[in-house]
C-alpha positions as CSV (number, residue, x, y, z in Angstrom):
1,M,0.0,0.0,0.0
2,V,1.0,3.6,-0.4
3,F,-0.2,4.8,3.0
4,T,-2.4,3.5,5.7
5,A,-4.4,6.1,7.5
6,A,-7.8,7.2,8.8
7,P,-10.3,8.2,6.1
8,G,-10.0,11.8,4.8
9,W,-8.0,13.4,2.1
10,R,-5.6,15.3,4.3
11,R,-5.5,12.9,7.2
12,S,-4.0,10.1,5.0
13,A,-1.4,12.6,3.6
14,A,-0.5,13.7,7.1
15,L,0.5,10.2,8.2
16,A,2.5,9.8,5.1
17,V,4.4,13.1,5.7
18,G,5.2,12.0,9.3
19,T,6.6,8.7,8.1
20,A,8.6,10.2,5.3
21,A,10.0,13.0,7.5
22,L,11.3,10.4,10.0
23,V,13.0,8.4,7.3
24,A,14.5,11.6,5.8
25,I,15.8,12.8,9.2
26,L,17.6,9.6,9.8
27,A,19.0,9.4,6.3
28,G,20.1,13.1,6.5
29,A,21.8,12.5,9.8
30,L,23.8,9.6,8.4
31,L,24.6,11.6,5.3
32,L,25.9,14.7,7.2
33,A,28.0,12.5,9.4
34,K,30.2,11.7,6.4
35,T,32.2,13.7,3.9
36,G,31.5,13.6,0.3
37,S,28.7,11.5,-1.2
38,S,27.4,8.4,0.5
39,P,27.8,5.1,-1.3
40,R,24.9,4.0,-3.4
41,T,23.0,1.0,-2.1
42,A,20.3,-1.2,-3.6
43,T,17.5,0.5,-1.6
44,L,18.5,4.2,-1.3
45,D,19.9,6.6,-3.9
46,T,21.8,9.3,-2.0
47,M,23.5,12.5,-3.1
48,P,25.9,14.8,-1.3
49,V,24.8,18.1,0.2
50,G,25.1,20.6,-2.6
51,S,24.4,24.3,-3.0
52,A,21.3,26.2,-2.0
53,A,18.4,26.7,-4.4
54,V,18.1,30.5,-4.9
55,T,15.3,32.2,-6.8
56,P,14.0,35.8,-6.8
57,C,11.4,34.9,-4.1
58,C,13.1,32.3,-1.9
59,T,16.2,30.4,-0.9
60,L,16.3,26.8,0.2
61,S,19.2,25.6,2.3
62,P,21.6,23.0,0.8
63,V,20.1,20.2,2.9
64,L,16.5,21.1,1.9
65,T,17.5,21.5,-1.7
66,R,19.1,18.1,-1.8
67,D,16.1,16.4,0.0
68,A,13.7,18.0,-2.4
69,E,15.7,17.1,-5.5
70,Q,16.1,13.5,-4.4
71,A,12.3,13.0,-4.5
72,V,11.9,14.4,-8.0
73,V,12.5,12.4,-11.2
74,S,12.6,13.1,-14.9
75,I,10.4,10.9,-17.1
76,E,11.5,9.8,-20.6
77,T,9.4,8.1,-23.2
78,A,10.4,6.2,-26.4
79,G,13.5,7.6,-28.0
80,S,14.7,9.2,-24.7
81,R,12.3,12.1,-25.2
82,V,11.8,14.0,-21.9
83,A,8.0,14.1,-21.4
84,G,7.7,15.4,-17.9
85,C,8.6,14.9,-14.2
86,G,7.2,13.1,-11.2
87,V,7.3,13.0,-7.4
88,V,8.1,10.0,-5.2
89,V,5.1,9.6,-3.0
90,A,6.0,6.2,-1.4
91,E,8.8,3.7,-1.6
92,G,9.1,2.7,-5.2
93,L,6.1,4.7,-6.4
94,V,6.0,8.0,-8.4
95,A,3.0,10.2,-8.9
96,T,2.8,12.2,-12.2
97,T,0.1,13.3,-14.7
98,E,-1.2,11.8,-17.9
99,A,0.4,14.6,-19.9
100,A,3.8,13.6,-18.6
101,L,3.4,10.0,-19.9
102,D,2.2,10.9,-23.3
103,G,0.3,7.6,-23.5
104,A,3.3,5.4,-22.7
105,R,2.9,2.4,-20.4
106,R,6.6,1.9,-19.7
107,V,9.1,4.8,-19.3
108,R,12.7,5.5,-18.3
109,V,13.0,7.4,-15.1
110,V,16.1,9.5,-14.3
111,A,16.8,10.4,-10.7
112,A,18.6,13.6,-9.6
113,T,21.8,11.6,-9.1
114,G,21.7,10.4,-12.7
115,R,20.6,6.9,-11.7
116,L,18.5,5.3,-14.4
117,L,15.4,3.3,-13.4
118,H,12.5,1.7,-15.2
119,G,9.0,2.9,-14.6
120,Q,5.8,1.0,-15.3
121,V,2.3,2.5,-15.2
122,L,0.5,0.9,-12.2
123,A,-2.8,2.7,-12.7
124,V,-4.3,5.8,-14.2
125,D,-7.2,8.0,-12.8
126,H,-8.7,9.9,-15.7
127,G,-10.9,11.9,-13.4
128,S,-8.0,13.7,-11.8
129,G,-5.3,13.0,-14.4
130,V,-3.0,11.4,-11.8
131,V,-0.8,8.5,-12.9
132,L,1.0,6.1,-10.5
133,L,4.3,4.6,-11.6
134,R,6.1,1.7,-10.0
135,L,9.9,2.0,-10.1
136,S,12.4,-0.7,-10.6
137,A,14.1,0.5,-7.3
138,P,13.0,2.8,-4.5
139,L,14.0,6.4,-4.1
140,P,13.7,8.9,-1.2
141,V,10.1,10.0,-0.5
142,A,9.0,13.6,-0.9
143,H,8.0,15.8,2.1
144,V,4.4,16.7,1.4
145,D,2.5,19.7,2.5
146,V,-0.8,19.1,4.3
147,D,-1.3,22.5,5.9
148,D,-4.4,24.7,5.3
149,S,-2.5,28.0,5.4
150,L,-1.6,28.5,1.7
151,G,-3.2,31.7,0.3
152,S,-3.0,34.3,-2.4
153,G,0.3,36.1,-2.5
154,T,2.3,33.2,-1.0
155,P,5.7,32.8,-2.7
156,A,6.5,29.3,-4.0
157,L,9.1,27.4,-6.0
158,A,9.1,24.9,-8.8
159,V,11.8,22.4,-9.6
160,A,12.5,20.2,-12.7
161,I,15.1,17.5,-13.1
162,R,16.4,17.7,-16.6
163,P,18.7,14.9,-17.9
164,A,22.1,16.0,-19.4
165,R,23.7,14.5,-22.4
166,G,27.1,12.9,-22.6
167,G,26.9,11.0,-19.3
168,R,26.8,14.2,-17.3
169,A,24.7,14.5,-14.1
170,P,21.1,15.8,-14.5
171,R,20.4,19.5,-13.8
172,A,17.9,20.7,-11.3
173,I,16.2,23.8,-12.6
174,W,14.6,26.0,-9.8
175,T,12.2,28.8,-10.5
176,S,9.8,31.0,-8.5
177,A,6.2,32.1,-8.6
178,T,3.5,33.7,-6.6
179,V,0.2,31.9,-5.6
180,V,-2.8,33.7,-7.1
181,A,-5.6,31.2,-6.3
182,V,-6.1,28.2,-4.1
183,G,-8.9,25.6,-4.2
184,K,-10.4,26.7,-7.5
185,P,-10.3,25.2,-11.0
186,P,-7.9,26.6,-13.6
187,P,-9.3,29.6,-15.7
188,G,-11.6,28.3,-18.4
189,A,-11.7,24.8,-17.1
190,P,-15.0,22.7,-17.3
191,P,-17.3,22.7,-14.2
192,T,-16.2,19.2,-13.3
193,S,-12.5,20.1,-13.0
194,M,-10.6,19.5,-9.8
195,A,-9.5,22.4,-7.5
196,Q,-5.9,23.4,-8.1
197,I,-3.2,25.8,-6.9
198,T,-2.7,28.5,-9.5
199,V,0.5,30.5,-9.5
200,R,1.8,33.3,-11.7
201,G,5.4,33.8,-12.8
202,A,7.1,34.1,-16.2
203,S,9.9,31.8,-15.2
204,V,7.7,28.9,-13.9
205,P,8.5,25.8,-15.9
206,V,5.9,24.0,-18.0
207,M,7.0,20.4,-17.6
208,P,3.9,18.2,-16.8
209,G,4.2,16.7,-13.3
210,E,6.8,19.2,-12.0
211,P,6.4,19.8,-8.3
212,L,5.6,23.1,-6.6
213,L,7.2,23.6,-3.2
214,D,7.0,26.0,-0.3
215,R,9.9,27.7,1.4
216,R,10.4,24.8,3.7
217,G,11.0,22.4,0.8
218,R,7.6,20.7,1.1
219,V,5.8,19.6,-2.1
220,L,2.5,21.5,-2.6
221,G,1.4,20.1,-5.9
222,I,2.3,18.8,-9.3
223,L,2.0,20.7,-12.6
224,D,-1.2,19.9,-14.5
225,A,-2.0,22.9,-16.8
226,A,-0.4,26.1,-18.1
227,S,-1.8,29.2,-19.7
228,G,0.4,32.2,-20.4
229,T,2.3,33.1,-17.2
230,E,-0.1,31.1,-15.0
231,R,0.4,27.5,-14.0
232,S,-2.0,25.2,-12.2
233,F,-0.9,22.4,-9.9
234,L,-2.9,19.5,-8.5
235,P,-2.6,19.8,-4.7
236,M,-0.7,17.1,-3.0
237,P,-3.5,15.9,-0.6
238,L,-5.5,15.0,-3.8
239,V,-2.4,13.4,-5.5
240,V,-1.6,11.4,-2.4
241,G,-5.2,10.3,-1.9
242,V,-5.6,9.2,-5.5
243,S,-2.2,7.4,-5.4
244,N,-3.3,5.6,-2.3
245,D,-6.5,4.3,-3.9
246,L,-4.7,3.4,-7.1
247,E,-2.1,1.3,-5.3
248,T,-4.7,-0.3,-3.0
249,W,-7.7,-0.8,-5.3
250,G,-6.6,0.0,-8.8
251,R,-9.1,2.8,-9.0
252,V,-10.4,5.8,-7.0
253,R,-13.5,5.2,-4.8
254,H,-15.7,8.3,-4.5
255,G,-17.9,9.3,-1.6
256,W,-21.0,11.5,-2.3
257,L,-23.0,13.9,-0.2
258,G,-26.0,13.7,-2.4
259,V,-26.1,17.3,-3.4
260,T,-25.3,19.6,-6.3
261,D,-23.4,22.8,-5.6
262,A,-22.0,25.9,-7.2
263,T,-19.3,28.5,-6.4
264,L,-20.7,32.0,-5.6
265,E,-19.0,34.9,-7.4
266,G,-16.6,36.7,-5.1
267,A,-17.2,34.3,-2.2
268,T,-15.7,31.2,-0.7
269,G,-17.4,27.9,0.0
270,A,-19.7,25.6,-2.0
271,A,-23.3,26.8,-2.3
272,I,-25.9,24.0,-2.2
273,V,-28.3,24.1,-5.1
274,W,-30.1,20.8,-4.7
275,V,-30.3,18.0,-2.1
276,D,-31.2,14.4,-2.9
277,P,-34.2,13.7,-0.5
278,H,-32.9,10.2,-0.1
279,G,-29.2,11.1,-0.1
280,A,-26.4,11.1,2.5
281,A,-27.0,14.8,3.5
282,A,-30.8,14.8,3.2
283,R,-31.2,15.4,7.0
284,A,-28.3,17.8,7.4
285,L,-28.3,20.2,4.4
286,R,-30.8,22.2,2.4
287,P,-30.6,24.4,-0.8
288,G,-29.1,27.7,0.0
289,D,-26.6,26.4,2.6
290,V,-23.0,27.2,1.9
291,I,-20.5,24.5,2.9
292,I,-17.4,26.3,4.4
293,R,-15.5,23.4,6.0
294,V,-15.2,19.6,5.8
295,D,-13.4,17.8,8.6
296,G,-12.1,21.2,9.8
297,W,-10.5,22.1,6.4
298,R,-11.6,25.2,4.5
299,V,-13.7,24.7,1.4
300,H,-12.8,27.4,-1.1
301,S,-15.2,26.5,-3.9
302,A,-17.4,23.8,-5.3
303,A,-14.4,22.4,-7.1
304,D,-12.6,22.3,-3.8
305,L,-15.4,20.3,-2.1
306,R,-15.4,17.9,-5.1
307,S,-11.7,17.4,-4.7
308,M,-12.0,16.6,-1.0
309,L,-14.8,14.1,-1.5
310,Y,-13.1,12.6,-4.5
311,V,-10.7,10.6,-2.4
312,M,-13.0,9.8,0.5
313,A,-14.5,6.3,0.3
314,P,-18.2,5.6,0.6
315,G,-19.1,5.0,4.2
316,T,-16.7,7.6,5.5
317,H,-18.1,9.8,8.2
318,V,-17.3,13.5,7.6
319,S,-17.9,16.6,9.7
320,V,-19.6,19.3,7.6
321,E,-19.8,23.0,8.6
322,A,-22.1,25.3,6.6
323,M,-23.6,28.7,6.7
324,R,-27.4,28.9,6.7
325,A,-28.3,32.5,6.3
326,T,-26.3,34.1,9.2
327,H,-25.9,31.0,11.3
328,V,-23.3,28.2,11.3
329,I,-24.7,24.6,11.2
330,R,-22.6,21.5,11.9
331,A,-23.4,17.9,11.1
332,V,-21.7,14.5,10.7
333,V,-22.6,12.9,7.4
334,Q,-21.8,9.3,6.2
335,L,-20.9,9.5,2.6
336,A,-22.8,7.4,0.1
337,P,-21.3,5.7,-3.1
338,S,-21.0,8.1,-6.0
339,P,-23.8,7.5,-8.6
């Protein structure tokens, strides 16, 4: 399995982060106790502490830079064509997007150290666009962000691993951007799109699957779409949740509240338009309510609510907080299977 955790799209990611952090701390302590690069083993690909990642907005320390780069890979399809990047979400597993695979089922994966691995598509989720690859050998796992503090104006970084020719070591390309929207679909996207993190910055790379990171080196999302100077990233709680389901079940199991909703112009939350009289939320919600939190996490839009429920299995009990006129109502709802 990818991760074992209590139901909920951020709770499962939180446990994964804790486990990965412990492993990274131990590995880092061993690495710093030596000089030069650690010897390569069959289970861990290590690299020496290098230089800091410096961009116009942020600077990552050499240790954070190395840890972030170790968990990012370059993906090559037939003919050694670089198609995209991916992020190591569990031992031997990489999450990326459909665009980064370009239809391929088997790819070559290049680690930041230059190590070459084989990658095979384990499963694809067309609803989110997330693809899970199984590697021929494990690599260090990414530190994933599960906070709820990201907002407009937050600085962020993106990194791409680009293979070099002639047997030289790959290059890590770091760039910067500013967050302009959180929890909303990309501009012009269809109503059924997932919520994303949208950033703006002329230097932000456009390689599918590239990770977006905060100033602590934690992965916020993977690149899904680009338009002009804006880039949209699938948030890591969604990516981790989908990856977990793909590894465990081979598909994503969706929970459903039994409502239709919409995003109000200039407001946050998901406005309820219709409630199934026999659905999961029939006794808790009514048209006109605006859902503002699920399991304590802010709901920015209807797309954000859809993304949260997307990786919650039927039967999961969720705490829902909504505005009804000027009052806040709270209820615990057991999700039904998605129709």
